[in-house]
N, C-alpha and C positions, 0 to 999 in steps of 0.2 A: 397526593398532596400537590397543590399547584395547578391541578386540572380544573377546567371550567365545564359546567354541565350545559349542553346545547338544548335549549327548549324549542321544540318544533311548533310553529304557528299554524302551518297548513291553511293559510289565508288565501282564498282565490283572488287573482288579479284580473283586471279588465284591460286587455291590450287594444280595445276599440276606441278608448278615450284618447283625445289629443290634448296637447298643452294649450295654454291660453292664446299664444301667438298664432299657432296653426289653426286653432278653432276660429279665431278672428278672421284669418284669411279665408277659411271655408265659408263662413257666413257672408263675407263681403262678395266673394265670387258667386255665390248662389243668388245674390241680389242683382248682379251685373250680367250673369250668363244664364241663358234659358235652354233647357233640354239636353245639356251635355254633362250630366252628373259624373259619369265615369272619368272624364278628363279632369274635372275639379278634384275628385278624390285622389287621383294619381299625383297631381301637382301638390296637394296638401300633404300627402304621405311623404313625398320626396323632400319637401321643405321641412317637415317635422324631423326627418333623419338628419338634415343639415343642422338644424337648431340644436340637436342633442349631440352633435359631433360624430355621428355614426355613418356619415357619407363615406363612400369608398375613397381611400386616400389616393392622391395623384390623379384624380379624374374630376371632370366638372361636377357640380352639385347634382345635375340630372340631365340625361339626354333623352329628349322626347321626339317621337315621330307621330305627327298628327295626319291621319288619312281621312278622306271623305269628300263629299261633293262641295262645290263652290257655294259660298253663302251660308255655311252651317256653323260658323263661329270659330274656325281654327286660328285665324290671326287675332280675332277679337279677344279670345281667352288669354293670349299672351299679353296683350295691352291691358286687360283687366287685372292680371296678376301684378304687373308693374304699377298700375293705379292703386291696387290694394296695399302693396308693400312700400312703394316709393312715392305715393301720392301724385304720380305723373304717368298717364297712359302713353306718353311719347318717349318714356325712358326705355325704349327698346331699340337695339341696334339691328336694323333690318337689312338683310342682304338678299336682293332679288337675284336668284340663281340664273334667271333668263338673261341677265346682263353679263354672265360669265360663261358663255357657251364656247368661247375660244380661249386657249391656254394663255395667250399673251395678255389677256385682260386681267389676269390674276394679279398683275402689278398694282391695280387699283386697291386691292385688299392688303397686300404686304409691302408695297413700295418697291421701287427699282433698286437693284444692287448698286453699290458704289461704282463709279466709272461710266454708268449708263447715262445717256443724254436725258436731262431733266430729273436726275436723281434727287437733287435738293428741293425741287419743286413739288415732288409727289409726296402727299401725306397719306400714309396707309389708313384704310378704313377700320382695320382691326388692331390698331396699336393699343398699348396698355392704357394710355391716357383716354382714348376714345371709349373703350369698354368700361372703364371705371368712372366715367364722367358724371354718372347719375347717382353714385353712392351717397348715402346720407350718414349722419352721425350714428344712427342706430342700425341701419340696414346696409350691409356691404355685399350686395348681390347684383350681378349684371345679367341682363336678359338679351340673348343673341337669337335672332330669328332668321333662319335660312328658308326663304319662301320658294316654292316650286322646286324642290330639291332634285327632282328627276331630270331637270334641265341643266344641271351643273356639268362643267367640262371635267375631263380626267384630272387636270391640274387642281381644280377645286376639290374634287373627291379626295385626292391625296392629302391636301391640307386638312380637310374635314376629318379624315380618319385619324390623323395625329391629334387633333383637338379633342375628339370624342374619347380617345384611348388614353392619352397622356396629359390632357389639359394644357398642352403647350403648342405654341405656334412660333416659328422662326421667321422674322421679317427679312426684307431684302438686304438690310444692313447688318444682319446677324443678331439683332436684339431679340430677346425672348419675350413672348407674351404669355402670361399665366391666366388660364381659364378655370382655375380650381374654385373660384368664387362666382362662377357663371352657370346659369341655366341655359342649355342649348335646346332650342326648339326648331324642328324641321317640319315643313308642311308639304303635302302633295295631294293632287287630285286623283292619284292612281286608284283604280277600283271603282271610281264614281259611276262609270258606265254600267258595270256589272251590278252595282247597288241599285241603280235606277231600274234595271231590268227586273230586279226582285220585287219592286213595288209597282202595283198595278197603276198605270197612268190614268185609267178611267175612274177608279175609285179614289185614288189619292191615299196617302199614308194614314191619316186619321180616320177616313171613312172606312178603309179596309179593317181597321181595328174595331170600330164601332159596330160593324155589321157582322161580327163573329161573336158567338155566345161565349166562347172561351177567350175573352179579350186578353187577359193577363198572359195566358199560355201562348197565344199567337204572338203577342208583343215580344215575349222572351225568345220564341223561336225565330221570329223575323230579325230581332236584334242580333242573335247569334249568327244567323246567315249573313247579315250585312257585315258583321265584324270579320267573319271568316273570309268573305270575298275580298274585303279590303286588304287583309293581311296576306292572303295568297297572291294578290296582284303585286304587293310590295316585294314579296319573296321572289317572284318571277323577275322583277326589274333590278333589285339591288343584290349585291354580293353578300355571301354569308358573313364575311368579315365586317361589313357595315352593319348588318342586322344584329350581329352579336355584341356590338357596342351600344345598342339602344337599350335604355333602362325600361322605358314604357312606350309601347305602341298603342295608340288610341284611335279607334275608328269613330268619326263623328257621324251621327245619324242624320238623315235628311229631316228638316224641321217640318212638323205638321201644322195644321191650322191653329191649334191651341197655343203652340210655342210661338208661332209668328205673331199672334195677337199680343202675347206677353211682351215680346220684343218691341212691338209698336208702342205699347204703353210706356216702356222704359225710354224709348226714343222721344216720345212726346213730353215726358217728364224732364228730359235733358233740355228740350227746347224751352220749356217753361223756366227752368233755372237760368238759361242763357238770356231770356227776356228780362227776368228780374235783375240780373247783373247789368245788362245793357241799359235798362231804364230805371236805374236806381233812384233817380229823382222823381220819376213818374211811373211807379210800378203798376202793372195790371195783370190780370189772370185770364186764361182762356180754357175752355173745355170743348172737347170734340164728341159729337154724338156717335152712337154705334154705327149708323149708316155712313157718317163721315169717315170713321175708322175703316169701315169696309172698303171705301173708295181708295184710301191710302194703301191698304193691303193689296188690292187688285192692281194698283199702279206700281207698287214697289216690290212685289214678291211674285215668284213663279216656281215651277217645279225644278227648272234647270239651274237657276241662280240663287234659290233660297231667299235670304233676306239681304243679299248684297246691294240691291238697288233701293232699299227702303229709305235710307237717309236722303238719297237723291229725290225721291218722290215727295218726301216731307218738305225738303227745301223748296221744291218747285211749286207744290200745290198749297202749302201752308205758310212757310216762313216768308217767302218772297212777297205774296199778297199782303201779309201782315206788316211787312216793312213799309209798304206803300201807305197803309192805314196810319202807321206811326208818323211817317214823313208828312202826311197831309193833315195831321192832328185830328183825325177822325177817332183816334183812340187817345184817351186822356188818363190822368192819374185816377186810380181807384175803379177803373172800368172792369166789368166782367164781360168778356167776349165769348159768345157761343158760336161754334163752328159746326155747320150742318151740311147735309147733301142736298143739292138742287137736282131733283130726279130728272127733270127734262134736259137740263144742260150737262148732267153728269159731272158737276164740278162742285167745289166747296163754296158755301156762302157764309158770310160773317155778319153776325147780329150783335148789337150791344144790348145785353140783358139787364145790366144795372150799371150805375155810375156813382162816383163819390163814395165808394165802399171804404170803410175803415180797414186798417191792416188786419185786425182779428177776423173780420168777415172774409177777406180774401184768403187768409190762412185756412179757414174752415172749408172753403171751396177746394183748395189744394189738398187738404187732408182727405177729403172724400175721393178726390181724383186718384190719390196715391194708394188708397186702401185696397182697391181692386187688384192692381198688379202685385202688391205686396202679399196679399192673401194667396194669389195664384202661385207666386214663387215659393211660398211656404208649403204649399201642398206637395204631395208626393208626385213626382213627374210620371207621365205615362210610361208604363213598362217597369217602373221601379217596384220591386216586390216587397212584401212585408218584412223579409229578412233584412233588406237594406235599410228600410225605414226604422226598424228596431235598433239596428246598429248605429244609425245616425242619432236616434233619441238617446242612446246610451252614452254618446259623447257628451251630451248636455247634462 
């Protein structure tokens, strides 16, 4: 009497699914970041734990160490996460560790103690007001990026260990700063040389994969070797107490030709959006031919620096000449400008394909231009096996 009968459901649950907010972050990052799916998944997983209140108490939301070669997207993915959650890619507190190689420079971060000359004039870079300045009504998350962490002084290391472990920093005037609502990102090029040695410089990353019959297997093996070499380099450099405080170590792979082409398309789309915003009264559209894109890729990418100089090449070869065309009124409202390659001069040439186009016609041209990179981003990235693909589809 008074007892209740327990009815067993034995209903299988699917732990690969994510909530609506985490799924939205995942989709946005996959649109903004090319070729680094492991890093995206780790950020989304940590954010999902934070949203459900299951983050480790008394620690930052997540401590990430990003390893890999220059130009592979380590800093960009932090900015993209801030863009996705706070609608502002600049909402990242960046600390360049190369500027803190001497212990006395630590005062820039935490301020000078009372009594020191200039105490009242120094404003610490890591005060509570600074790290919380980008919080919104709905998202109370801070993004702190320590760039080139291997160059940090011992004084910065000691500060960092306290932040990673206890989510607390003591300023020069003894005020406490709480990092429990912060994602801490650290980047390093450690292991990049070893990773380059694993990839044949003659064939290139993508060519090496295409020329092997067992492409998927080779890709998995190469990815595993690259990850191992990066982590081993980090373990040689960093102390065990530091490595034990890291939640996720992600090794960024060198970008191949396919990924670099997708990044170029994303950058060109951003230039188009910039143009539409800047010429709101006289909007126009532009398209770049495949040969024109190849020139931009040659000028802006290489094995050593990845996609780091791509924006610079686009500004120099595309945006600056286009600004001259706007200033001299050679481009007008409703124009469609085609950008192609001059084979002899090996430079970009600009041609007016149409003029006085209505808004809907310009929109159609933009839609066609956006379709290719969107389809490429939706495809399974090279080296992503069917298991990963099915896990992602099950989320949806």
